[in-house]
C-alpha positions as CSV (number, residue, x, y, z in Angstrom):
1,M,158.7,182.3,90.8
2,A,156.9,182.2,87.5
3,S,160.0,181.3,85.8
4,T,160.6,178.4,88.2
5,S,157.0,177.0,87.5
6,S,157.5,177.3,83.8
7,Q,160.8,175.5,84.2
8,F,159.0,172.6,85.9
9,R,156.1,172.5,83.4
10,N,158.3,172.5,80.3
11,P,160.1,169.2,81.0
12,L,156.7,167.6,81.8
13,S,155.2,168.9,78.7
14,K,158.1,167.5,76.7
15,Q,157.4,164.1,78.2
16,L,153.6,164.0,77.8
17,V,153.4,165.0,74.3
18,P,155.3,162.1,72.8
19,G,153.3,159.6,75.0
20,A,150.0,161.1,73.9
21,V,151.1,160.8,70.3
22,V,152.0,157.1,70.8
23,V,148.6,156.3,72.5
24,L,146.7,158.1,69.8
25,G,148.7,156.2,67.2
26,L,147.9,152.8,68.8
27,V,144.2,153.7,69.0
28,I,144.1,154.7,65.4
29,T,146.0,151.6,64.4
30,G,143.8,149.3,66.5
31,Y,140.7,150.9,65.0
32,L,142.1,150.3,61.5
33,L,143.1,146.7,62.3
34,L,140.0,145.6,64.2
35,R,137.1,145.2,61.8
36,P,134.0,143.6,63.6
37,H,131.7,141.6,61.3
38,K,129.0,138.9,61.6
39,S,130.2,135.3,61.4
40,A,127.6,132.9,60.0
41,S,129.6,129.8,60.9
42,Q,129.8,130.6,64.7
43,P,126.6,130.0,66.7
44,A,125.6,132.7,69.2
45,S,125.8,131.7,72.8
46,A,122.8,132.1,75.0
47,G,122.4,135.7,76.2
48,G,125.6,136.9,74.5
49,K,126.6,138.7,71.3
50,S,127.6,136.6,68.2
51,D,129.7,139.3,66.5
52,A,133.3,138.1,65.7
53,V,136.2,140.5,65.9
54,S,138.7,140.0,63.1
55,V,142.4,140.9,63.9
56,S,145.4,140.5,61.7
57,E,148.6,138.9,62.9
58,Q,150.2,142.3,63.0
59,G,147.3,143.7,65.0
60,S,147.5,140.7,67.4
61,R,151.2,141.4,68.1
62,L,150.6,145.1,68.4
63,L,147.7,144.6,70.9
64,G,149.6,141.8,72.8
65,L,146.8,139.3,72.3
66,E,147.5,135.9,73.9
67,T,145.3,132.7,73.7
68,E,145.2,129.6,75.7
69,S,143.3,126.2,75.4
70,V,140.5,125.6,77.8
71,T,141.4,122.8,80.3
72,T,139.2,120.7,82.6
73,V,139.6,119.6,86.2
74,V,137.6,117.5,88.6
75,M,136.7,119.7,91.5
76,P,135.6,118.3,94.9
77,A,131.9,119.2,95.3
78,E,130.8,121.2,98.3
79,I,127.2,121.7,99.3
80,H,126.4,124.7,101.4
81,A,123.4,125.0,103.7
82,S,122.2,126.6,106.9
83,G,121.7,124.3,109.9
84,L,120.1,124.2,113.3
85,L,122.0,122.7,116.2
86,S,120.4,120.5,118.8
87,Y,121.6,117.9,121.3
88,P,121.0,114.2,120.2
89,A,117.7,112.9,121.5
90,D,119.4,109.9,123.2
91,S,121.8,112.2,125.0
92,V,119.0,114.2,126.8
93,V,117.6,112.7,130.0
94,H,114.7,114.1,131.9
95,I,114.9,112.7,135.4
96,S,111.4,112.0,136.7
97,P,111.1,109.5,139.7
98,R,107.9,107.5,139.3
99,L,106.8,107.6,143.0
100,A,105.2,110.0,145.5
101,G,107.3,111.5,148.3
102,R,109.3,114.4,149.4
103,V,112.7,115.8,148.2
104,R,115.2,115.5,151.0
105,Q,118.3,116.8,149.3
106,V,119.5,118.1,145.9
107,T,123.2,117.8,145.3
108,V,123.7,119.5,141.9
109,H,123.0,122.8,140.2
110,V,122.5,124.0,136.7
111,G,125.8,123.9,134.8
112,D,127.3,121.2,137.0
113,H,129.0,118.2,135.2
114,V,127.8,114.9,136.5
115,E,129.1,111.3,135.9
116,A,126.9,108.3,135.1
117,G,125.7,106.8,138.4
118,Q,126.3,110.0,140.4
119,T,123.7,110.9,143.1
120,V,121.9,114.1,142.1
121,A,119.1,114.1,144.7
122,V,117.7,112.1,147.7
123,L,113.9,111.4,148.1
124,E,111.8,110.1,150.9
125,S,108.8,108.0,149.8
126,V,106.2,105.8,151.5
127,D,105.6,104.1,148.2
128,A,109.3,103.1,148.0
129,A,109.2,101.7,151.6
130,G,106.1,99.7,150.7
131,A,107.8,98.4,147.5
132,V,110.8,97.2,149.6
133,N,108.6,95.4,152.1
134,T,106.6,93.8,149.2
135,T,109.9,92.6,147.7
136,R,111.0,91.0,151.0
137,Q,107.7,89.2,151.4
138,A,107.9,88.0,147.9
139,E,111.4,86.8,148.5
140,N,110.3,84.8,151.6
141,R,107.4,83.2,149.7
142,L,109.8,82.3,146.9
143,R,112.2,80.7,149.4
144,T,109.3,78.7,151.0
145,A,108.0,77.6,147.6
146,K,111.5,76.5,146.6
147,L,111.9,74.3,149.7
148,A,108.4,72.8,149.0
149,L,109.3,72.1,145.4
150,N,112.6,70.4,146.4
151,R,110.7,68.2,148.9
152,Q,108.1,67.2,146.3
153,E,110.8,66.4,143.8
154,R,112.6,64.2,146.3
155,L,109.3,62.4,147.1
156,F,108.5,62.0,143.4
157,N,111.9,60.4,142.8
158,L,112.1,58.3,146.0
159,G,108.3,57.7,146.5
160,T,106.0,58.3,149.4
161,S,104.9,55.6,151.9
162,D,101.6,55.2,150.0
163,V,103.5,54.7,146.8
164,T,106.0,52.3,148.5
165,S,103.1,50.2,149.9
166,A,101.3,50.2,146.6
167,M,104.5,49.1,144.8
168,A,104.9,46.2,147.4
169,A,101.3,45.2,146.9
170,V,101.8,45.2,143.1
171,D,104.9,43.0,143.5
172,Q,103.0,40.5,145.7
173,A,100.0,40.5,143.3
174,R,102.3,40.0,140.4
175,A,104.1,37.1,142.1
176,R,100.7,35.4,143.0
177,A,99.4,36.0,139.5
178,Q,102.5,34.3,138.1
179,F,102.2,31.4,140.5
180,T,98.5,30.8,139.7
181,K,99.3,31.1,136.0
182,D,102.1,28.4,136.3
183,A,99.7,26.2,138.4
184,L,97.0,26.5,135.8
185,A,99.4,25.5,133.1
186,R,100.5,22.4,135.1
187,I,96.9,21.4,135.9
188,R,95.9,21.7,132.3
189,E,98.9,19.5,131.4
190,Q,97.9,16.9,134.0
191,A,94.3,17.0,132.8
192,Q,95.5,16.2,129.3
193,I,97.4,13.1,130.5
194,G,94.6,11.9,132.9
195,G,96.3,12.7,136.1
196,F,93.0,13.7,137.9
197,T,90.9,10.5,137.1
198,Q,93.0,7.5,138.2
199,K,93.6,8.4,141.9
200,P,89.9,9.1,142.8
201,M,89.0,5.7,141.3
202,E,91.8,4.0,143.1
203,D,90.7,5.6,146.4
204,A,87.1,4.4,145.8
205,K,88.3,0.8,145.1
206,S,90.6,0.8,148.2
207,A,87.6,2.0,150.3
208,L,85.5,-0.8,148.8
209,I,88.1,-3.4,149.8
210,A,88.3,-2.0,153.3
211,T,84.6,-2.1,153.7
212,R,84.4,-5.6,152.4
213,A,87.1,-6.7,154.9
214,A,85.2,-4.9,157.7
215,S,82.0,-6.7,156.6
216,A,83.7,-10.1,156.6
217,Q,85.1,-9.4,160.1
218,A,81.6,-8.3,161.2
219,Q,80.2,-11.6,159.8
220,S,82.8,-13.5,161.6
221,D,82.1,-11.7,164.9
222,L,78.3,-12.3,164.3
223,A,78.9,-16.1,163.9
224,Q,81.1,-16.2,167.0
225,A,78.5,-14.2,169.1
226,K,75.7,-16.5,167.8
227,R,77.7,-19.6,168.8
228,D,78.5,-18.2,172.2
229,R,74.8,-17.3,172.9
230,D,73.7,-20.7,171.7
231,R,76.2,-22.4,174.1
232,K,75.1,-20.4,177.0
233,A,71.4,-21.0,176.3
234,T,72.1,-24.7,176.3
235,L,73.9,-24.4,179.6
236,V,70.9,-22.6,181.1
237,D,68.5,-25.2,179.7
238,I,70.5,-28.0,181.5
239,G,70.8,-25.9,184.6
240,V,74.5,-25.5,184.5
241,G,74.8,-21.9,183.2
242,S,73.4,-18.7,184.8
243,R,70.7,-16.5,183.3
244,S,73.0,-13.4,183.5
245,D,75.6,-14.9,181.2
246,L,72.9,-15.8,178.7
247,E,71.7,-12.2,178.7
248,A,75.2,-10.9,178.2
249,A,75.8,-13.2,175.3
250,T,72.5,-12.2,173.8
251,N,73.5,-8.5,173.9
252,V,76.8,-9.3,172.3
253,L,74.9,-11.2,169.5
254,E,72.6,-8.2,168.9
255,K,75.6,-5.9,168.6
256,A,77.3,-8.3,166.2
257,Q,74.1,-8.4,164.1
258,A,74.0,-4.6,164.0
259,G,77.7,-4.4,163.1
260,A,77.3,-6.9,160.4
261,A,74.3,-5.0,158.9
262,A,76.3,-1.8,159.0
263,A,79.2,-3.4,157.3
264,R,77.0,-4.7,154.6
265,E,75.6,-1.1,154.0
266,S,79.2,0.2,153.9
267,V,80.1,-2.3,151.3
268,Q,77.0,-1.2,149.3
269,V,78.1,2.5,149.6
270,S,81.6,1.7,148.6
271,E,80.4,-0.3,145.6
272,Q,78.2,2.7,144.6
273,A,81.2,5.0,145.0
274,V,83.3,2.8,142.8
275,E,80.5,2.9,140.2
276,R,80.3,6.7,140.5
277,E,84.1,7.0,140.1
278,K,83.9,4.9,137.0
279,K,81.3,7.3,135.5
280,A,83.5,10.3,136.6
281,F,86.5,8.7,134.9
282,S,84.6,8.2,131.7
283,T,83.4,11.9,131.6
284,G,86.6,13.7,132.9
285,L,84.7,15.4,135.7
286,Y,87.6,15.7,138.2
287,A,90.0,17.1,135.5
288,N,87.5,19.8,134.6
289,Q,87.0,20.7,138.2
290,A,90.7,21.0,138.8
291,V,91.2,23.2,135.7
292,R,88.2,25.4,136.6
293,S,89.5,25.8,140.2
294,A,93.0,26.7,138.9
295,E,91.5,29.1,136.4
296,S,89.4,30.7,139.2
297,D,92.5,31.2,141.3
298,N,94.4,32.7,138.3
299,D,91.5,35.1,137.6
300,Q,91.5,36.2,141.2
301,A,95.2,36.8,141.1
302,V,95.0,38.9,137.9
303,L,92.2,41.0,139.4
304,Q,94.3,41.5,142.5
305,L,97.2,42.6,140.4
306,Q,95.1,45.0,138.4
307,A,93.6,46.5,141.6
308,A,97.2,46.9,143.0
309,A,98.3,48.6,139.8
310,R,95.4,51.0,140.0
311,A,96.2,51.8,143.6
312,L,99.9,52.4,142.6
313,S,98.8,54.6,139.7
314,L,96.5,56.7,142.0
315,A,99.3,57.0,144.6
316,K,101.8,58.2,141.9
317,A,99.2,60.5,140.4
318,Q,98.7,62.1,143.8
319,V,102.5,62.6,144.1
320,Q,102.5,64.1,140.5
321,R,99.7,66.5,141.4
322,D,101.5,67.6,144.5
323,L,104.7,68.1,142.5
324,E,102.9,70.1,139.8
325,Q,101.2,72.2,142.5
326,A,104.6,72.9,144.1
327,R,106.0,73.9,140.7
328,S,103.0,76.2,140.1
329,D,103.4,77.7,143.5
330,Y,107.1,78.3,142.9
331,E,106.6,79.8,139.5
332,S,103.9,82.1,140.9
333,A,106.2,83.1,143.8
334,L,109.1,83.7,141.3
335,L,106.9,85.9,139.1
336,D,105.8,88.0,142.1
337,F,109.4,88.3,143.2
338,N,110.6,89.4,139.8
339,N,107.8,91.9,139.4
340,S,108.6,93.4,142.8
341,R,112.2,93.7,141.9
342,R,111.3,95.3,138.6
343,T,109.2,97.8,140.6
344,L,112.2,98.5,142.9
345,A,114.4,99.0,139.8
346,L,111.8,101.3,138.3
347,Y,111.9,103.3,141.5
348,G,115.7,103.3,141.5
349,T,116.3,100.6,144.2
350,P,115.4,102.5,147.4
351,A,116.6,101.7,150.9
352,S,114.6,99.8,153.4
353,D,113.4,103.1,155.1
354,G,112.0,104.4,151.8
355,S,114.8,106.8,151.0
356,L,115.9,106.8,147.4
357,E,119.1,108.1,145.9
358,V,118.3,109.5,142.5
359,K,121.3,108.8,140.2
360,S,122.2,110.2,136.8
361,P,121.9,107.6,134.1
362,I,124.4,109.4,131.9
363,S,127.5,111.6,132.1
364,G,126.7,115.2,131.1
365,V,125.8,118.7,132.2
366,V,122.7,119.7,134.3
367,T,120.8,122.0,132.0
368,E,117.6,122.3,134.1
369,R,116.7,121.9,137.8
370,L,113.1,122.0,139.0
371,A,113.6,120.4,142.5
372,N,114.4,121.9,145.9
373,P,114.7,120.3,149.3
374,G,111.3,119.9,151.0
375,Q,109.4,119.9,147.8
376,A,106.6,117.3,147.5
377,V,106.7,114.9,144.6
378,D,103.4,113.9,143.1
379,Q,103.4,111.6,140.1
380,S,99.7,110.9,140.0
381,Q,99.2,113.4,137.1
382,M,99.2,112.3,133.4
383,T,102.3,114.4,132.7
384,P,105.0,113.3,135.1
385,W,106.9,115.9,137.1
386,Q,110.5,116.4,135.9
387,M,113.1,116.9,138.6
388,M,116.0,117.9,136.3
389,T,117.4,117.6,132.8
390,I,120.9,116.2,132.1
391,V,122.5,116.4,128.6
392,N,125.5,114.6,127.3
393,T,127.2,117.3,125.2
394,N,130.0,115.2,123.7
395,N,128.2,115.3,120.4
396,I,125.7,117.6,118.8
397,W,123.4,117.3,115.8
398,V,123.1,119.8,112.9
399,D,120.0,119.6,110.8
400,A,120.1,121.2,107.4
401,D,118.1,121.2,104.2
402,V,119.7,119.8,101.0
403,Y,117.9,120.5,97.8
404,E,116.8,117.8,95.4
405,K,119.4,118.6,92.8
406,D,122.2,117.8,95.2
407,L,120.6,114.8,96.9
408,S,122.3,112.2,94.7
409,R,125.7,113.4,95.9
410,V,125.1,113.2,99.6
411,H,125.7,109.9,101.5
412,V,125.9,108.9,105.1
413,G,129.5,109.2,106.4
414,Q,130.6,112.1,104.2
415,P,132.7,114.7,106.0
416,A,131.0,118.0,106.9
417,E,132.2,121.3,108.4
418,L,130.3,123.7,110.6
419,R,130.9,127.4,111.3
420,V,128.8,129.4,113.9
421,A,128.6,133.1,114.5
422,A,129.8,132.7,118.1
423,Y,133.2,131.4,116.9
424,P,133.7,132.8,113.4
425,D,137.3,131.7,113.0
426,K,136.8,128.1,114.2
427,V,135.7,125.2,112.0
428,F,133.9,122.2,113.6
429,R,134.3,119.0,111.7
430,G,131.9,116.0,111.7
431,S,130.1,113.7,109.3
432,V,126.7,113.0,107.8
433,L,124.7,110.9,110.2
434,R,121.3,110.4,108.6
435,I,119.4,111.4,105.5
436,A,115.6,111.7,105.7
437,P,113.7,109.3,103.5
438,A,111.3,111.9,102.1
439,L,111.4,115.4,100.6
440,D,109.7,118.3,102.0
441,S,106.6,118.9,99.8
442,K,107.0,122.7,99.8
443,S,110.7,123.3,99.6
444,H,111.6,120.1,97.7
445,A,114.5,119.8,100.1
446,V,115.5,116.8,102.3
447,H,116.5,117.0,105.9
448,V,120.1,115.9,106.4
449,R,121.5,115.4,109.9
450,M,125.2,115.7,110.7
451,E,126.9,114.8,113.9
452,I,129.7,117.1,115.2
453,P,132.0,116.2,118.1
454,N,131.5,118.6,121.0
455,Q,133.9,117.4,123.7
456,Q,134.5,120.9,125.0
457,S,130.7,121.8,125.1
458,T,131.5,124.7,122.8
459,L,128.4,124.3,120.7
460,R,125.0,124.8,122.2
461,D,121.5,123.7,121.6
462,G,119.5,126.1,119.4
463,M,122.5,127.7,117.7
464,Y,122.4,128.3,113.9
465,G,125.4,127.7,111.7
466,E,126.6,127.4,108.1
467,V,127.3,123.8,107.0
468,V,129.6,122.6,104.2
469,I,129.1,119.0,103.1
470,H,132.0,117.6,101.2
471,A,129.9,115.6,98.7
472,A,131.0,113.3,96.0
473,A,133.0,114.9,93.2
474,S,130.9,116.3,90.3
475,A,131.5,116.1,86.6
476,P,134.8,117.7,85.2
477,A,134.6,121.5,85.2
478,V,136.3,123.9,82.8
479,M,139.0,126.1,84.2
480,V,140.0,129.5,82.7
481,P,142.4,132.2,83.9
482,L,140.8,135.1,85.6
483,S,142.6,137.4,83.2
484,A,140.4,136.1,80.4
485,L,137.2,137.1,82.1
486,Q,135.4,140.2,80.9
487,H,132.3,141.7,82.5
488,D,129.3,143.5,81.1
489,G,126.9,144.4,83.9
490,D,125.9,141.2,85.7
491,R,127.2,139.0,82.8
492,T,130.6,137.5,82.4
493,F,132.1,136.6,79.0
494,V,135.3,135.6,77.2
495,Y,136.6,135.8,73.7
496,V,136.8,132.5,71.9
497,S,139.3,132.2,69.0
498,S,137.7,131.0,65.8
499,K,138.5,130.9,62.1
500,D,136.6,134.2,61.6
501,G,138.2,136.0,64.5
502,Y,137.4,136.3,68.2
503,L,133.9,135.5,69.3
504,R,132.4,137.0,72.4
505,R,130.7,134.3,74.5
506,T,128.8,134.6,77.7
507,I,129.8,132.0,80.4
508,H,128.8,131.2,84.0
509,V,131.6,131.1,86.6
510,L,130.8,128.7,89.5
511,K,133.7,129.8,91.8
512,E,137.2,131.3,91.7
513,T,140.2,129.6,93.1
514,D,144.0,130.0,92.8
515,G,143.8,132.6,90.0
516,K,141.4,130.7,87.9
517,G,137.6,130.5,87.5
518,V,135.6,127.3,87.4
519,V,133.1,127.5,84.5
520,D,130.1,125.1,84.5
521,S,128.5,126.4,81.2
522,G,129.4,128.3,78.0
523,L,132.7,126.7,77.1
524,L,133.9,123.3,75.8
525,P,137.2,121.6,76.6
526,G,139.8,122.3,73.9
527,E,138.5,125.7,72.8
528,R,141.0,128.6,72.8
529,I,140.2,131.8,74.6
530,V,142.0,135.2,74.8
531,T,143.8,135.4,78.1
532,H,145.6,138.8,77.6
533,G,144.5,141.9,75.6
534,A,140.8,141.0,75.6
535,I,140.0,144.5,76.8
536,F,140.9,145.9,73.3
537,L,138.6,143.3,71.7
538,N,135.9,144.4,74.1
539,D,136.3,148.0,73.2
540,S,136.2,147.3,69.5
541,N,133.0,145.3,69.9
542,G,131.2,148.1,71.4
543,G,131.5,146.9,75.0
544,G,133.1,148.6,77.8
């Protein structure tokens, strides 16, 4: 058995001895080839060593050192934050009927999905019945006021009996005024040509001629009566005639004498009239009288026209006042009717018996129910009683804090992703909805709100989640292979090739992706770094 063990050990010993010799040779050779020294021309990087390791070409080949130029790439920026989920404010409805009454029926329960316009409860209310009755009365008043307004408008357009009479009186007064105006014009024209002085004089002269003829006839009759009396007196004296015939003749003579005297007086009067007419002719008296009479008639006609116009104006003003009053009554009735209808709409359009179907204003899920059949509804308190809460869960808000340094890269509409603990393998996608206008004074962060579709109601109000905002791309970043990265405690460094050797430089790796690291500080584009064999440089520089 011992011989068997020794047989197994001997071959292994034969294989290990040459390998150990080779490794020892490489270490001795590397130590001889690698000579660390200070390089004055290479500035030390922050927090790192500035020692440069010099390696000959033979040593580089022996150690298998490979270098590569630093490249840059524009990486899409991602901003990570924690967010609180909540339902949108305009998607949450607290149903609270603004009337007093009693709950007759509740048709939904917590968790039920309701559609917009669906009845969720039925109430009985005296207030609602009163509102319906008030609306009906207001509607009747409005109808009556509308009829009255139409009647007044027709009367205003056609005219009332008073207006018609006043218009007829105005027309008559206007015609008379026109007639007297024309007559006055004619009389004035006649006065200018003497038409009112010749005729009165001619009439006076004709009267004088007639009186003179009458006087001549009276004289003739007087002479005949005197001759007849004298003849009969002679006959009586000779005893041939009778005394009675003499007396009759005497009477006739006396009448003839009186008639002759009267005729002479008439002639005198006619002569005086002719003289008077001559004086009137010389002064234009008759013309002035005719003109004044025509002017008086015209003035009276004008006054009558003005009085008729005032009467017509008063009649029209009364109709106008009646029309305006009818319009005012109609507008007041319309206002009352609209107010009563708004009250009914506020109540939810109850039935005539005061029953009210409470309908959901949105589609969503019942999240809270505080009403039961038979329960009294009293809305006289300052804080209204809430019957139930309905939430539209189609979308959900996520509120997160973004720090000031990242604020310039966040804009409304940018895509965002959400992960929650309840569904760790699922990613919910949405976009940035709103950015607060001010920073928080303590955290120097701004509240950013994202909207996430939630058609399946998977996400719930009050959840917490991790948010990734795909912000605008940042400045080009340096990319290095992960094989070039060396670690010393919590620091990461690489070896940069320089004319003096390989310089150890501390860097900051932002993230690792696809076998490379994104470096945001410590390296410049174009610099060459050791990608393979850096561990030997690290050992020779005292690291490890």
